C-alpha positions in Angstrom: -253.5 171.5 81.0 -250.0 172.0 79.6 -248.1 175.4 80.2 -246.0 176.5 77.2 -243.6 178.0 76.6 -242.2 179.4 73.1 -238.1 179.7 73.0 -238.0 178.3 69.8 -241.0 181.1 68.1 -238.1 184.3 69.3 -235.6 182.6 66.0 -236.1 185.2 63.2 -238.6 183.0 60.4 -238.8 181.5 58.5 -237.6 179.1 61.0 -240.5 179.1 62.4 -243.6 180.8 61.1 -247.5 181.5 63.0 -249.8 179.3 61.7 -253.3 178.3 62.7 -254.8 174.2 62.8 -257.1 174.2 59.9 -260.4 172.2 62.2 -262.1 169.0 61.3 -265.3 168.0 61.1 -266.0 165.8 63.9 -262.9 164.8 65.9 -263.1 161.9 68.6 -260.5 160.4 70.8 -258.8 157.2 70.3 -255.9 157.5 72.8 -254.4 159.5 75.2 -250.9 158.8 77.4 -251.7 159.9 80.5 -248.2 159.0 82.2 -246.1 161.1 79.3 -248.9 164.0 80.2 -248.1 163.5 83.8 -244.6 163.4 83.3 -244.9 166.3 81.2 -246.5 168.7 83.9 -250.2 167.9 83.4 -252.4 168.4 86.7 -256.0 168.0 85.9 -256.6 166.1 82.7 -260.0 166.9 81.1 -262.7 164.3 79.2 -262.6 162.8 76.0 -264.7 165.4 74.3 -261.8 168.1 75.1 -259.0 166.1 74.9 -260.7 165.7 70.5 -260.7 169.2 70.6 -257.8 170.3 71.9 -255.4 168.0 69.9 -257.4 168.1 66.8 -256.5 171.8 66.5 -260.3 172.7 67.2 -260.4 174.6 69.9 -257.2 176.5 71.1 -255.0 175.3 74.5 -254.4 177.9 76.6 -251.0 179.5 76.5 -250.4 177.6 72.5 -248.7 179.7 69.8 -248.8 177.3 66.8 -246.3 177.2 64.2 -245.0 175.4 61.2 -241.1 174.8 61.2 -238.9 175.4 58.3 -236.2 173.1 56.9 -234.7 171.4 54.0 -233.6 167.9 53.3 -231.8 165.8 51.1 -234.3 163.3 50.3 -233.0 160.1 48.7 -229.4 162.0 48.2 -231.4 164.7 46.5 -231.2 168.3 47.9 -234.6 170.2 48.3 -233.9 173.9 49.4 -237.2 173.9 51.2 -239.5 171.7 52.7 -240.7 172.5 56.4 -243.7 171.1 58.3 -246.3 170.9 55.6 -248.8 169.1 58.0 -247.5 169.9 61.7 -247.7 172.7 64.0 -245.7 173.1 66.7 -248.4 174.5 69.7 -245.1 174.9 72.4 -242.6 173.6 74.6 -242.8 172.6 78.2 -240.4 172.0 80.7 -241.0 168.3 82.0 -240.9 167.2 85.7 -237.0 166.4 85.0 -236.6 170.4 84.2 -236.2 169.4 81.1 -237.8 171.3 77.8 -239.9 169.7 75.0 -241.9 170.2 71.8 -245.7 169.4 71.7 -246.3 169.1 68.3 -249.8 168.6 66.6 -249.3 166.1 63.2 -252.1 166.0 60.4 -253.4 169.5 61.5 -254.0 170.8 58.2 -252.2 173.3 55.3 -248.6 175.4 56.2 -246.9 177.7 54.5 -244.7 175.2 53.8 -247.4 172.4 52.3 -246.7 172.3 48.3 -250.1 172.1 47.6 -250.3 169.0 49.9 -253.7 168.7 52.2 -251.9 169.3 55.2 -253.9 165.9 57.0 -252.7 162.5 58.0 -254.6 159.2 57.1 -255.3 157.1 60.6 -252.9 154.3 59.5 -249.6 156.8 59.9 -251.1 157.7 63.1 -251.4 154.3 64.6 -248.4 153.1 63.3 -246.3 156.0 64.7 -247.7 155.2 68.0 -247.6 152.1 68.3 -244.0 151.9 67.1 -242.4 155.1 69.1 -243.9 154.1 72.1 -242.7 150.3 72.0 -239.1 152.2 71.5 -239.6 154.3 74.3 -240.2 150.7 76.2 -236.8 149.9 75.4 -234.9 152.7 76.6 -234.1 153.9 72.7 -234.1 157.4 72.4 -237.8 158.5 70.5 -240.2 161.2 70.0 -243.2 159.9 72.1 -246.7 159.8 71.6 -249.3 162.0 73.6 -252.7 161.4 71.3 -254.5 160.3 69.0 -258.1 161.4 67.5 -259.7 160.6 64.3 -260.8 163.9 62.3 -264.5 162.1 61.1 -263.1 163.3 57.4 -261.7 161.0 54.8 -258.3 161.9 53.6 -257.1 161.2 50.1 -253.6 159.1 49.2 -254.1 155.8 46.9 -257.9 155.8 48.1 -259.9 157.4 50.5 -259.3 156.8 53.5 -259.9 157.8 57.6 -258.4 160.9 58.7 -256.4 161.2 62.2 -254.5 164.1 64.1 -251.7 162.7 66.1 -249.7 164.4 69.2 -245.9 163.8 69.2 -243.7 164.7 72.2 -239.5 165.7 71.2 -236.9 167.2 72.6 -237.2 169.7 69.8 -238.1 169.3 66.3 -234.8 170.3 64.7 -233.1 168.6 62.2 -230.0 168.0 60.1 -232.5 169.6 57.6 -233.1 172.7 60.1 -229.0 173.4 59.7 -229.6 173.3 56.1 -232.4 175.6 55.6 -230.5 178.2 57.5 -227.0 177.7 55.7 -229.1 177.7 52.1 -229.4 181.4 53.1 -226.1 182.1 53.4 -227.5 184.5 56.1 -224.7 183.4 59.1 -226.6 185.5 61.9 -229.7 183.1 61.4 -227.2 180.2 61.1 -225.6 181.5 64.5 -228.8 181.8 66.4 -230.0 178.5 65.5 -226.6 176.5 66.6 -226.8 178.5 69.9 -230.5 177.9 70.6 -229.1 174.1 70.0 -226.4 174.8 72.1 -228.2 176.0 74.7 -231.1 173.6 74.7 -229.5 170.1 73.6 -226.0 170.8 74.6 -224.8 173.0 77.1 -221.5 171.7 78.1 -220.4 173.0 74.4 -220.9 176.4 75.3 -217.5 176.4 77.3 -215.7 174.3 74.7 -212.5 176.6 72.8 -215.1 175.8 69.4 -218.2 175.6 70.5 -219.7 174.9 67.0 -217.1 171.7 66.6 -218.1 171.0 70.3 -222.0 170.9 68.7 -220.6 168.8 65.5 -219.1 166.1 68.3 -221.7 166.0 70.5 -224.7 165.7 67.9 -221.9 162.8 66.2 -221.9 160.8 69.6 -225.8 160.7 69.5 -226.6 159.6 66.4 -223.8 156.5 66.6 -225.6 155.2 69.7 -229.3 156.1 68.5 -228.5 153.9 65.2 -226.9 151.4 66.9 -229.8 151.0 69.4 -231.6 150.8 66.0 -229.9 147.7 64.9 -230.3 145.5 68.2 -233.8 145.7 67.3 -234.1 144.9 63.8 -235.5 148.4 63.2 -235.6 149.8 59.9 -236.2 153.4 60.0 -237.2 153.7 56.1 -236.6 156.9 55.0 -233.2 158.5 56.7 -233.2 161.8 54.7 -231.3 164.5 56.3 -234.7 166.3 57.2 -235.7 163.0 59.6 -232.2 163.4 61.2 -232.7 164.8 64.9 -230.2 166.7 65.9 -231.0 165.6 70.0 -230.2 162.3 68.4 -234.0 160.5 69.2 -236.1 158.7 66.3 -238.0 160.8 64.5 -240.7 160.9 61.4 -241.8 157.0 61.4 -243.2 156.9 57.9 -242.8 153.7 56.2 -241.0 152.3 59.2 -240.7 148.5 59.7 -239.5 145.9 62.3 -237.3 143.3 60.2 -238.4 139.7 61.1 -236.4 137.0 58.5 -232.6 138.0 59.1 -231.5 140.1 55.7 -229.0 142.8 56.4 -230.1 144.3 53.5 -233.8 144.2 54.1 -236.3 147.1 53.0 -240.1 147.8 53.4 -240.3 151.1 52.5 -242.3 151.9 49.1 -240.5 154.3 48.1 -236.7 152.9 48.6 -236.8 150.9 45.4 -232.6 151.1 45.4 -232.2 150.2 49.2 -230.6 153.5 50.2 -231.8 153.1 53.7 -231.6 148.9 54.2 -231.4 147.6 57.1 -227.5 147.3 56.9 -226.9 150.8 55.4 -228.5 152.7 58.3 -225.0 153.7 60.1 -223.0 154.8 56.9 -226.0 156.7 55.6 -226.0 158.5 59.2 -222.5 159.1 59.1 -223.4 160.9 55.8 -226.5 162.8 56.8 -223.6 164.3 59.9 -221.3 165.1 57.1 -224.1 166.9 55.9 -224.6 168.7 59.2 -220.9 169.5 59.8 -220.9 171.6 56.2 -223.8 173.8 57.6 -221.7 174.5 60.4 -218.1 175.1 58.7 -219.0 178.8 58.8 -218.8 179.3 62.6 -216.2 177.2 63.7 -212.6 178.4 64.2 -210.5 177.2 62.1 -210.1 178.3 58.3 -209.4 176.3 55.1 -207.7 172.6 55.2 -207.6 172.5 58.7 -210.9 173.5 58.9 -212.3 170.7 56.5 -210.1 168.0 58.6 -211.2 169.3 62.0 -214.8 168.5 60.5 -213.8 165.3 59.0 -212.5 164.2 62.0 -215.4 164.6 64.1 -217.1 163.0 61.2 -215.0 159.9 61.5 -215.7 159.4 65.0 -218.8 158.3 64.6 -217.5 154.5 63.7 -215.6 153.7 67.1 -218.7 155.2 68.8 -221.3 153.6 67.0 -219.0 150.0 67.0 -218.3 150.4 71.1 -221.8 150.6 71.6 -223.0 147.9 69.8 -220.1 146.0 71.5 -222.0 146.6 74.8 -225.3 146.3 73.2 -223.9 142.7 71.4 -223.0 140.8 74.8 -226.0 142.1 76.6 -228.0 140.5 73.8 -226.2 137.2 74.0 -225.9 137.3 77.7 -221.8 137.7 77.6 -219.6 140.1 79.7 -219.3 143.5 79.1 -215.6 143.4 78.0 -215.9 139.8 76.5 -213.9 139.7 73.4 -216.2 136.6 72.2 -219.3 139.2 71.6 -218.5 140.7 67.8 -217.6 137.5 66.2 -220.1 135.6 67.9 -222.3 137.9 67.1 -221.1 137.7 63.3 -221.7 134.3 63.4 -224.7 134.1 64.7 -226.2 136.9 62.4 -224.8 135.3 59.5 -226.4 131.7 60.4 -230.0 134.2 60.9 -229.5 134.7 57.3 -228.5 131.2 56.0 -231.2 129.7 58.0 -233.7 132.4 57.4 -234.4 132.7 60.9 -236.7 135.5 62.7 -234.5 137.7 64.3 -236.7 138.4 67.6 -237.3 135.3 68.3 -234.2 133.9 68.1 -232.6 136.3 70.8 -236.2 135.5 72.6 -235.5 131.8 72.3 -231.9 132.4 72.9 -232.4 134.3 76.1 -235.1 131.4 77.3 -232.2 128.9 76.7 -229.8 130.9 78.5 -232.3 131.2 81.5 -232.9 127.6 81.4 -230.4 125.1 79.0 -233.0 122.7 79.3 -233.4 120.2 76.1 -237.2 122.1 75.6 -235.4 125.3 75.2 -232.8 124.2 73.4 -234.8 122.1 70.4 -237.4 125.3 70.1 -234.2 127.6 69.2 -233.4 124.9 66.7 -236.4 124.4 65.4 -236.4 128.4 63.8 -233.4 127.4 61.7 -233.4 125.4 58.2 -229.6 125.1 59.2 -229.9 123.3 62.5 -226.6 121.4 62.5 -224.6 124.5 62.1 -226.7 126.6 64.4 -226.0 123.9 67.0 -222.2 124.2 66.4 -222.7 128.0 67.1 -224.7 126.6 70.4 -221.3 125.0 71.6 -219.4 127.6 71.3 -221.5 130.5 72.8 -222.4 128.5 75.7 -218.5 128.0 76.4 -218.1 132.1 76.3 -221.9 132.1 78.0 -220.4 130.4 81.3 -217.8 132.3 81.8 -219.8 135.1 82.7 -222.5 133.5 83.5 -224.3 135.3 86.8 -227.6 136.9 87.7 -226.6 140.2 86.2 -225.8 139.2 83.0 -228.8 136.9 82.4 -230.8 140.3 83.7 -228.9 142.2 81.1 -229.8 139.5 78.3 -234.2 139.5 79.1 -233.8 143.4 79.1 -231.9 144.0 75.1 -234.2 141.1 74.1 -237.4 142.0 73.9 -240.3 139.2 73.9 -242.6 141.3 71.3 -241.9 144.1 69.0 -244.8 145.4 66.9 -244.3 142.9 64.3 -245.9 144.2 60.9 -248.9 142.2 60.1 -250.0 142.7 63.8 -249.8 146.8 63.3 -251.5 146.1 60.0 -254.2 144.3 61.8 -254.5 146.7 63.8 -254.8 149.5 60.9 -257.1 147.2 59.2 -259.3 146.6 62.5 -259.6 150.4 63.0 -260.6 151.6 59.3 -263.3 149.0 60.1 -264.2 151.2 63.4 -262.6 148.5 65.8 -259.9 150.2 67.7 -259.8 147.1 70.0 -257.0 145.7 68.6 -254.8 148.7 68.3 -255.2 148.9 71.9 -254.4 145.5 73.2 -251.1 145.5 71.0 -250.3 149.0 72.7 -250.5 147.9 75.9 -248.4 144.4 75.2 -245.6 146.3 72.9 -245.4 148.8 75.7 -244.5 145.9 77.7 -241.7 144.3 76.0 -240.4 141.9 78.2 -243.7 140.5 79.1 -244.0 136.5 79.0 -248.0 136.8 79.2 -249.8 134.7 77.1 -251.4 137.6 75.1 -248.0 138.8 74.5 -246.7 135.5 73.2 -249.6 135.2 70.8 -248.5 138.6 69.5 -245.5 138.1 69.4 -245.5 134.8 66.7 -244.1 135.6 63.3 -245.8 136.2 60.3 -246.7 133.3 58.3 -246.2 133.4 54.4 -250.2 134.6 54.3 -249.6 137.1 57.0 -246.4 138.8 55.4 -246.2 142.1 55.4 -243.5 143.7 52.5 -244.4 146.9 51.6 -245.2 150.1 54.2 -245.7 153.4 53.0 -245.4 157.1 54.0 -248.2 159.1 55.3 -247.3 162.1 53.6 
């Protein structure tokens, strides 16, 4: 079905270690992303039984050569020199319809040399969560890994309790992380580090090869992509939950969704992850953490860069500091879009700061607020104004903000601004309680809620009755306060 190549497998061990999947008892197909498969060059799609056998790891796919990737990582600030794919296997790479090389990886396919005593399996819940959230992010135009296939395993996986197992197939520009470079650097093998860096330059940043210092240019390019990525996360209230360096993609994609969640009632210090007890990865901390992760990446590249001594450190530091203006520029653009202002408006940032303060103090739902603001901007009706004011506990304060915003918004009112506003403000996100409802139903054998939710979150601007139903914020009894990793 897919035509595999294996460029990453030419790198030395232990960056890639040949490993076979462990068969599961009785795989059954949950979901297959046919449009993505065609994008990857698939011409003929087999039946559901064959898909389940292939994408559970039970039956090898033609041309696949599976292996686990080695990497290290700072986990909640503490360095672990060897992590690696403990429950994932890279099947190979495919060249998609645009000529871009992309990885195809199984998750939950059994033990690998990096499992560290784990079972190498995945519960069903994290598979469904990653499928829903990654496909929503793709629909929003936020760089992300993609969901290709989800299958049940017919086996139980024991975590806090025995749960149904599943295997997830993920597509990524690559699975190379900051932690991959840390893994190579820790071995103090400059040839290994250089081979990895040259591979990344060739694959992701070919323009860096012609720079005076290709490895400095690589650092600068990765910083730029991460700055844009994190700004886009913030624009939809996304909280990754576990921004360790081993979960920071060199390609600038969202990867390893784990305990991720979307902020509902606006709170800059919001945390959902059950393991983030110190709020290290709270919503508002994400830009600073991304910059911290990039500093760890810069440290690995120092032996390859041209300068030496203090000049070398200063050069790398300057590259890391560029994260802030790049992030700010992308965030200003997104603020203007979300507020329906001209791209060069000097009101976008102060108005957004004031609105975020209003949302926090008035206990407002972030997605519902921007959706209601979009509807009001398009109609200016009293009904939509009152609908917006009903979202806050401080309507007088929000009324004053609306008057200021309306004056700024009218100055740049045109059809293009309305279109930009709508495309920046989704009707629906994968709300945490809806994702949990889909998972709970699936654990009882009913996948209909998952399929329904997937259909609407992959059309996030659709204003259908079903989308509106699933877009409603959680009631007090429906609140999801904690999310969990699937490891």
